[in-house]
C-alpha positions as a Python dict, from the first residue, in 0.01 Angstrom:
ca = {
    (1, 'M'): (0, 0, 0),
    (2, 'K'): (-184, 330, -48),
    (3, 'S'): (-415, 379, -355),
    (4, 'S'): (-406, 716, -528),
    (5, 'E'): (-717, 928, -502),
    (6, 'P'): (-969, 847, -779),
    (7, 'E'): (-1020, 1081, -1071),
    (8, 'P'): (-1314, 1324, -1036),
    (9, 'V'): (-1647, 1220, -1172),
    (10, 'P'): (-1826, 1446, -1422),
    (11, 'Q'): (-2130, 1608, -1262),
    (12, 'G'): (-2471, 1497, -1386),
    (13, 'G'): (-2787, 1330, -1285),
    (14, 'F'): (-2786, 1037, -1051),
    (15, 'L'): (-2783, 693, -1200),
    (16, 'L'): (-2905, 534, -873),
    (17, 'E'): (-3061, 715, -587),
    (18, 'A'): (-3226, 595, -266),
    (19, 'S'): (-3414, 844, -43),
    (20, 'D'): (-3542, 793, 314),
    (21, 'V'): (-3532, 412, 283),
    (22, 'V'): (-3687, 210, 557),
    (23, 'A'): (-3654, -170, 531),
    (24, 'G'): (-3612, -487, 737),
    (25, 'Y'): (-3631, -860, 733),
    (26, 'V'): (-3929, -925, 965),
    (27, 'P'): (-4247, -729, 1026),
    (28, 'D'): (-4227, -431, 1253),
    (29, 'V'): (-3848, -457, 1294),
    (30, 'N'): (-3661, -195, 1078),
    (31, 'I'): (-3291, -236, 1003),
    (32, 'L'): (-3280, 74, 784),
    (33, 'N'): (-3433, 382, 931),
    (34, 'G'): (-3426, 646, 654),
    (35, 'C'): (-3103, 579, 452),
    (36, 'N'): (-3002, 809, 170),
    (37, 'I'): (-2739, 738, -96),
    (38, 'S'): (-2681, 848, -452),
    (39, 'L'): (-2454, 725, -730),
    (40, 'Q'): (-2346, 912, -1042),
    (41, 'R'): (-2236, 748, -1366),
    (42, 'G'): (-1880, 627, -1359),
    (43, 'E'): (-1853, 676, -984),
    (44, 'L'): (-1743, 440, -702),
    (45, 'V'): (-1928, 495, -379),
    (46, 'G'): (-1816, 326, -59),
    (47, 'I'): (-2044, 236, 245),
    (48, 'I'): (-1877, 178, 581),
    (49, 'G'): (-1993, 157, 940),
    (50, 'P'): (-1988, -71, 1247),
    (51, 'N'): (-2134, -422, 1244),
    (52, 'G'): (-2513, -411, 1248),
    (53, 'A'): (-2528, -67, 1092),
    (54, 'G'): (-2744, -188, 803),
    (55, 'K'): (-2473, -175, 528),
    (56, 'S'): (-2556, -518, 368),
    (57, 'T'): (-2927, -464, 437),
    (58, 'L'): (-2904, -146, 222),
    (59, 'L'): (-2755, -333, -71),
    (60, 'K'): (-3022, -608, -43),
    (61, 'A'): (-3295, -340, -42),
    (62, 'L'): (-3142, -182, -356),
    (63, 'F'): (-3133, -520, -523),
    (64, 'G'): (-3497, -613, -433),
    (65, 'L'): (-3405, -892, -191),
    (66, 'I'): (-3588, -741, 103),
    (67, 'P'): (-3910, -532, 100),
    (68, 'V'): (-3879, -151, 115),
    (69, 'R'): (-4142, -28, 365),
    (70, 'S'): (-4115, 336, 277),
    (71, 'G'): (-3886, 569, 93),
    (72, 'T'): (-3788, 555, -276),
    (73, 'I'): (-3525, 390, -491),
    (74, 'R'): (-3477, 519, -846),
    (75, 'F'): (-3257, 386, -1125),
    (76, 'R'): (-3216, 615, -1424),
    (77, 'G'): (-3505, 814, -1278),
    (78, 'E'): (-3751, 528, -1265),
    (79, 'D'): (-3889, 387, -938),
    (80, 'I'): (-3750, 35, -891),
    (81, 'A'): (-3848, -29, -527),
    (82, 'G'): (-4027, -364, -511),
    (83, 'L'): (-3901, -497, -845),
    (84, 'P'): (-3762, -850, -823),
    (85, 'A'): (-3387, -917, -854),
    (86, 'H'): (-3399, -1078, -1191),
    (87, 'R'): (-3582, -774, -1330),
    (88, 'L'): (-3311, -548, -1190),
    (89, 'V'): (-3042, -760, -1359),
    (90, 'S'): (-3216, -705, -1686),
    (91, 'L'): (-3231, -329, -1630),
    (92, 'G'): (-2859, -318, -1569),
    (93, 'I'): (-2788, -376, -1199),
    (94, 'G'): (-2548, -649, -1081),
    (95, 'Y'): (-2500, -773, -725),
    (96, 'V'): (-2226, -984, -563),
    (97, 'P'): (-2328, -1111, -213),
    (98, 'Q'): (-2073, -1155, 56),
    (99, 'V'): (-2134, -1535, 105),
    (100, 'A'): (-2252, -1817, -121),
    (101, 'N'): (-2168, -1614, -425),
    (102, 'V'): (-2052, -1898, -659),
    (103, 'F'): (-2175, -2238, -760),
    (104, 'P'): (-1883, -2451, -634),
    (105, 'R'): (-1981, -2769, -824),
    (106, 'L'): (-1987, -2579, -1151),
    (107, 'T'): (-1677, -2491, -1360),
    (108, 'V'): (-1566, -2131, -1386),
    (109, 'E'): (-1713, -2112, -1732),
    (110, 'E'): (-2048, -2257, -1610),
    (111, 'N'): (-2065, -1999, -1337),
    (112, 'L'): (-2012, -1723, -1595),
    (113, 'E'): (-2275, -1875, -1815),
    (114, 'M'): (-2512, -1853, -1523),
    (115, 'G'): (-2445, -1485, -1510),
    (116, 'L'): (-2558, -1439, -1869),
    (117, 'F'): (-2879, -1660, -1846),
    (118, 'L'): (-3087, -1376, -1990),
    (119, 'R'): (-2864, -1342, -2307),
    (120, 'P'): (-2686, -1675, -2362),
    (121, 'G'): (-2607, -1598, -2724),
    (122, 'E'): (-2365, -1326, -2614),
    (123, 'F'): (-2149, -1550, -2404),
    (124, 'S'): (-1834, -1547, -2620),
    (125, 'E'): (-1824, -1163, -2651),
    (126, 'R'): (-1898, -1104, -2280),
    (127, 'F'): (-1648, -1366, -2167),
    (128, 'D'): (-1371, -1206, -2363),
    (129, 'A'): (-1454, -868, -2206),
    (130, 'V'): (-1474, -1000, -1854),
    (131, 'A'): (-1152, -1206, -1899),
    (132, 'Q'): (-963, -888, -1977),
    (133, 'L'): (-1041, -767, -1629),
    (134, 'F'): (-993, -1114, -1478),
    (135, 'P'): (-732, -1315, -1677),
    (136, 'L'): (-759, -1590, -1415),
    (137, 'L'): (-1103, -1670, -1546),
    (138, 'R'): (-973, -1770, -1879),
    (139, 'E'): (-692, -1976, -1735),
    (140, 'R'): (-925, -2167, -1501),
    (141, 'R'): (-1233, -2179, -1714),
    (142, 'R'): (-1259, -2557, -1709),
    (143, 'Q'): (-1180, -2592, -1337),
    (144, 'R'): (-1452, -2644, -1079),
    (145, 'T'): (-1506, -2326, -879),
    (146, 'G'): (-1505, -2516, -546),
    (147, 'Q'): (-1144, -2599, -603),
    (148, 'L'): (-1033, -2241, -619),
    (149, 'S'): (-902, -2026, -331),
    (150, 'G'): (-1136, -1772, -158),
    (151, 'G'): (-980, -1488, -349),
    (152, 'E'): (-1017, -1673, -680),
    (153, 'R'): (-1379, -1756, -603),
    (154, 'Q'): (-1437, -1381, -550),
    (155, 'M'): (-1306, -1312, -888),
    (156, 'V'): (-1550, -1560, -1034),
    (157, 'A'): (-1833, -1398, -845),
    (158, 'M'): (-1748, -1047, -964),
    (159, 'G'): (-1691, -1174, -1311),
    (160, 'R'): (-2029, -1349, -1322),
    (161, 'A'): (-2201, -1026, -1215),
    (162, 'L'): (-2027, -838, -1502),
    (163, 'M'): (-2134, -1077, -1770),
    (164, 'M'): (-2459, -890, -1822),
    (165, 'D'): (-2255, -567, -1874),
    (166, 'P'): (-2436, -385, -1589),
    (167, 'A'): (-2445, -13, -1546),
    (168, 'V'): (-2424, -51, -1165),
    (169, 'L'): (-2247, -315, -959),
    (170, 'L'): (-2332, -368, -599),
    (171, 'L'): (-2052, -534, -395),
    (172, 'D'): (-2114, -665, -45),
    (173, 'E'): (-1778, -677, 139),
    (174, 'P'): (-1571, -814, -149),
    (175, 'S'): (-1245, -836, 58),
    (176, 'A'): (-1401, -1025, 356),
    (177, 'G'): (-1205, -1337, 459),
    (178, 'L'): (-939, -1291, 190),
    (179, 'S'): (-565, -1285, 244),
    (180, 'P'): (-400, -938, 236),
    (181, 'L'): (-266, -1021, -115),
    (182, 'F'): (-609, -1097, -253),
    (183, 'Q'): (-762, -802, -69),
    (184, 'D'): (-522, -582, -265),
    (185, 'E'): (-624, -766, -582),
    (186, 'V'): (-992, -699, -514),
    (187, 'F'): (-940, -320, -465),
    (188, 'I'): (-732, -299, -782),
    (189, 'R'): (-1007, -482, -979),
    (190, 'C'): (-1265, -253, -838),
    (191, 'R'): (-1085, 50, -967),
    (192, 'Q'): (-1037, -116, -1311),
    (193, 'I'): (-1409, -202, -1324),
    (194, 'Y'): (-1532, 156, -1266),
    (195, 'G'): (-1259, 263, -1517),
    (196, 'T'): (-1458, 78, -1783),
    (197, 'G'): (-1767, 288, -1709),
    (198, 'V'): (-1944, 57, -1450),
    (199, 'S'): (-2062, 247, -1147),
    (200, 'I'): (-2003, 71, -814),
    (201, 'V'): (-2164, 79, -472),
    (202, 'M'): (-1935, -117, -237),
    (203, 'V'): (-1999, -213, 125),
    (204, 'E'): (-1664, -288, 278),
    (205, 'Q'): (-1526, -388, 619),
    (206, 'N'): (-1178, -258, 531),
    (207, 'A'): (-1285, 97, 571),
    (208, 'R'): (-955, 263, 514),
    (209, 'R'): (-887, 95, 185),
    (210, 'C'): (-1243, 150, 69),
    (211, 'L'): (-1223, 524, 140),
    (212, 'Q'): (-894, 547, -33),
    (213, 'I'): (-1035, 431, -371),
    (214, 'C'): (-1394, 561, -359),
    (215, 'H'): (-1508, 900, -494),
    (216, 'R'): (-1762, 944, -215),
    (217, 'G'): (-1840, 755, 108),
    (218, 'Y'): (-2125, 706, 340),
    (219, 'V'): (-2087, 602, 701),
    (220, 'L'): (-2401, 424, 832),
    (221, 'D'): (-2490, 378, 1202),
    (222, 'E'): (-2808, 226, 1339),
    (223, 'G'): (-2968, 221, 994),
    (224, 'K'): (-2913, 590, 926),
    (225, 'N'): (-2663, 811, 755),
    (226, 'A'): (-2407, 929, 1012),
    (227, 'Y'): (-2151, 1104, 785),
    (228, 'T'): (-2090, 1152, 415),
    (229, 'G'): (-1825, 1317, 198),
    (230, 'T'): (-1548, 1231, -34),
    (231, 'G'): (-1333, 939, 50),
    (232, 'Q'): (-1047, 1174, 147),
    (233, 'Q'): (-1269, 1394, 359),
    (234, 'L'): (-1394, 1094, 556),
    (235, 'L'): (-1040, 961, 603),
    (236, 'E'): (-931, 1285, 751),
    (237, 'D'): (-1251, 1375, 953),
    (238, 'P'): (-1150, 1357, 1325),
    (239, 'K'): (-1501, 1228, 1432),
    (240, 'V'): (-1500, 956, 1170),
    (241, 'I'): (-1155, 845, 1278),
    (242, 'E'): (-1247, 841, 1641),
    (243, 'L'): (-1583, 670, 1608),
    (244, 'Y'): (-1543, 440, 1311),
    (245, 'L'): (-1186, 407, 1174),
    (246, 'G'): (-962, 424, 1485),
    (247, 'T'): (-594, 396, 1421),
    (248, 'L'): (-648, 249, 1078),
    (249, 'A'): (-710, 586, 919),
    (250, 'R'): (-372, 714, 1045),
    (251, 'V'): (-175, 444, 863),
    (252, 'R'): (-18, 602, 557),
}
């Protein structure tokens, strides 16, 4: 299944911008070595690269989960490097981690309530909006999340991050470990989400599918930018195919 190329994004100022970011988990060991990414309003940006390239680390740095040692991260023009994650949620940034991204003992509805802990009085309105994107959440709202399939739990995790009506959604490998059917579902939902005006930065192991739906893509390697361009440009770049995509990019 081949996704059609996304609609162009109107040009304007960057909503989220990271410049020369250096970061890591332990002292004196850097995973990111000067990363640069930018995100415009209404845009879907994909981040791909080999294992250990720093892709997930970059998302964690953007979301305040690891310290930024140097460089800048700006959201709506304001410096947000060093702000805690809960503060970034209140500013309009949502994050869906790759693992441990739901509360399995809670129901679907309770998981979504956790996503709106800063504005509990708006639950009904936001639930209706999120359920339009993920009808499954309404159907299973009373069911414990731990009883759902992996793909269904991913829908809960994405829905919970959308409960605060974020301007930016950070997705860390949303298709990882899912069946091909649910992988397709995730990519369809990602396109629907940015179609509502939510800008997305997505780290993804399925590089080909990611590049098919994103407006622009970044290839990271050893914590640095290796290549950047539109999704289509990267899909057709001989060097990117050779080094990072292999035969996957030639599947049409």
